[in-house]
C-alpha positions in Angstrom: 218.4 166.2 39.5 220.0 167.2 42.6 222.9 165.2 44.2 222.1 165.2 48.0 224.1 164.5 51.0 222.7 164.1 54.7 225.4 164.2 57.2 225.2 164.1 61.1 227.7 163.6 63.8 227.1 159.9 63.9 226.7 159.1 60.3 226.1 159.8 56.6 222.2 159.3 56.7 221.6 159.6 53.0 223.4 160.0 49.6 221.5 160.0 46.2 219.7 161.8 43.7 216.5 163.8 44.2 214.2 166.1 42.4 213.2 168.5 45.4 214.6 169.0 48.9 212.4 170.7 51.5 214.2 171.8 54.6 213.4 173.5 58.1 215.5 176.5 57.7 216.0 178.7 61.0 213.2 181.1 59.8 210.9 178.7 58.0 211.1 175.9 55.2 213.0 176.3 52.2 212.3 174.4 49.0 215.4 173.3 46.5 214.8 172.4 42.8 217.4 171.7 40.0 219.5 175.0 39.1 218.4 176.8 42.6 220.9 179.5 43.3 223.9 178.8 45.5 223.1 179.5 48.9 223.7 178.4 52.4 221.2 178.5 55.4 221.2 177.5 59.1 218.6 174.7 59.9 216.0 174.9 62.4 214.3 171.8 63.9 211.9 170.0 61.9 211.4 167.3 58.9 213.7 167.3 56.0 212.1 165.9 53.0 213.9 164.5 49.9 211.7 164.0 46.9 212.5 161.7 43.8 209.5 161.4 41.7 206.8 159.4 43.6 208.9 158.5 46.7 209.9 160.8 49.7 212.3 160.1 52.3 211.9 162.0 55.7 214.5 162.7 58.4 214.1 164.7 61.6 216.9 167.1 62.0 217.9 169.8 64.5 220.6 172.4 63.9 223.4 172.6 61.5 223.2 174.0 57.9 222.4 173.6 54.3 224.5 174.3 51.2 223.4 174.3 47.7 226.2 174.7 45.0 225.8 173.5 41.3 223.0 171.1 41.9 224.5 169.5 45.1 222.8 170.0 48.3 224.7 169.2 51.4 222.7 169.1 54.9 225.2 168.9 58.0 223.1 168.3 61.2 223.8 168.2 64.5 221.0 165.7 65.2 219.3 163.5 62.5 217.2 160.5 62.4 215.1 158.7 60.0 211.5 159.6 60.2 208.6 157.4 58.9 
């Protein structure tokens, strides 16, 4: 499992567990699964998806970065909103 945080300038939008994170990096989508290698990447504009079994949380994000270390995924974004 991944421990995921989504943080914008206004608030923490999500903190919880997930099986996968799909994020809009500056050069295309990046997928993160359990035991992913450590990395950091700049975010572009698009939909961030956080999957946990059968449910998916979606957020519209623009700018910022994504960091992965020891099954912890931290998304810090300039703009974010919950997407339906």
